[in-house]
NUNUPA-529201 format. One record per residue (C-alpha): residue in three letters; y, z, x. Coordinates in steps of 0.1 Angstrom, whole numbers, plus 5000, padded with zeros to 4 digits. Layout:
<rs>
alaYZX...
</rs>
This chain:
<rs>
met908020916348lys908221116379ser905721016406asn904821366417ile902821456387lys899821566408gly901921796428glu903521946396val900022006382lys898722156414glu901622396418tyr901422506382tyr897722586382gly897922736417lys900422996403ile898023076374ala895123136398lys897323366419lys898423556388val894823606377ser893823716412asp896723956416glu896324096380pro892624066370lys893024276340glu895724046326ser895323706311cys896923406328gly899823436304cys898623166281gly895823326261val892223236266ser893122876271cys896222696283cys895522406260thr895122616229ser897122886213lys896423256209thr896923246172asp895022936163asn892122896186leu891523206207asn887723186210leu886622856226tyr883423026239thr881123246218lys879823566233asp876523426244phe878323176267ile880723416285glu878523736285gly878223866320leu881223666334pro883923856353glu887223896336glu888923686363val886623396353val887423416316asn891123486321ala891523166343ser890022946316leu892422656309gly890422436285cys890722296251ala887122326238asn883622416251pro882122126271val879022316280val877822326244leu878221946243ala876621896277asn873522106269pro872522136305gln868722176311lys866722356337gly866622166370glu869621946363val872521876386val875921936369leu879421846382asp882422006366leu885721826373gly888822046377ser886622356377gly889522606381gly888322966382gly884722836375ile884022936338asp882122616329val880422606363phe879122956359ile878022906323ser876222586333ser874522766362lys872722996338tyr871222696320val870122486350gly868422786366glu867322826402ser865922476403gly869222326393lys872622296409val876222306397tyr879222166416gly882722256408leu885522026420asp889122126422met892222016441thr894022356441asp893422596470glu894222896449met891822806422leu889022736447glu889723076464leu889523246430ala886323056421asn884523136453lys885623506450asn884023496415lys880923336429lys880523606455lys881023876429met878423726406asp876023646436val875323306422lys873123086444asn873022756426val876822686426lys879022506451phe882722456449leu884322146465lys887922056472gly889021716462tyr890521486436ile888621376405glu889821026412asp887921036445ile884921266441pro883421376474leu879821316464glu877421016468asp876420766441gly873920866415lys873621236423ile874521396391asp872721446357val875721556337val879521546343thr881621806325ser885321886325asn887722086303cys891221956295val891421786329ile891121406325asn894321396305leu896221536334cys895221246357glu897720976364ser894820726364lys892220806337glu890420486346asn889920586382ala888720936372leu886220816347ala885020536370glu884320806396ala882421016370tyr880320706362arg879620636399val878220976407leu876020996376lys872420906378lys871120626356gly870520786322gly873121056331arg875721176306leu879421256305ala880121556283ile883721666284ala886421836264asp889821676265ile893121626246val893421306226ile896221156205leu895521096168lys898720926158asp901620746174ile904220956192pro907420856212asp907020756249ser909621016257ile907121296248lys904221126266gln906321106298ser907621456300val906421616332glu906521966316met904321856288trp901921686312val901422026329gly901022166294cys898021946287ile899721736260ala901721426271gly898921296294ala896621246265leu895320906253pro894820766218val891120786208lys890720406208glu892320366242tyr890120646256ala887020476243glu888120136257ile888520286292leu885120456290lys883520116281lys885419936308val884120156336gly880520116323phe879820396298ser877720336267lys876920526235ile880520656234glu881420936210ile884921096207thr885021376182pro888221586175val887321946172asn890622126173ile893621956156tyr896922086167thr899522156140lys903222186149glu902822566148val900022556173ile901922326197glu905022546194asp902922856202ile901522686233ala904922586244lys906222936241gln903323086259lys904022846288asn907822916287leu908322556275gly910222656244asp913322466255val911322156260tyr909722186226ser913022266208lys914221916217ile911221746200asp911021656163ser908221886153glu907021656125leu906321386151val903821606169asn902321776138gly898621676139ala899221426166phe897021596193ala893621736192gly891121896215ala888121666214his884521636226val883921316246lys880321216252ala879020896268tyr876020776289lys875320576320leu872420356309
</rs>
């Protein structure tokens, strides 16, 4: 596997942020979500979640499910969204935690942070702060956060264990992890897992459900639940690949091997 996976991911999502900023009336070129297809799973967020959000926020959404509905943020809570991108999950959470709460968005991509802060200014949101950094090294102190969210981000990390350990560290005792991520439901060849293009496409970096749960337990989490909510058929994966101009990559893969092998999942766990 190439060692510059983080650089590949940063460059890819930086380009998406720039495209959304330059052409706010257009989508990012990948539908509502870069981990779902236009034809199979267009609406990750119901109207009540995205109502009032600028088009630039919705168009830069790159997730695989809705982590906010799983997180159920409450008034006064402190939320951290990992890989916050254009800020969709940050801004949604900010409505629920209210003026007495706080939402942090963490992203490594300058272009996404610029877009997110532009959206923050446009919305005049006071309880949101965007931070630059890596989710494997979160720039916040221990035990500060009530709930950690993320949307199709952990699977892009080279070290899931480091990222999840950091999430555990910043959570308060009794805090919860409530994320959406891609998981593997059946065995697939290593050649697919190790494709840089597919890492950027939110697929090859995914973990099997059992391995994901084992890492969560290893870093300290309890009451672990991993629930597939969007199972990807071969047609869905092909559609995603075409949207991302990865049709040549997909054409070299035996489609039956990937049929039903991946899913967008809700992952929930607690720091007890």
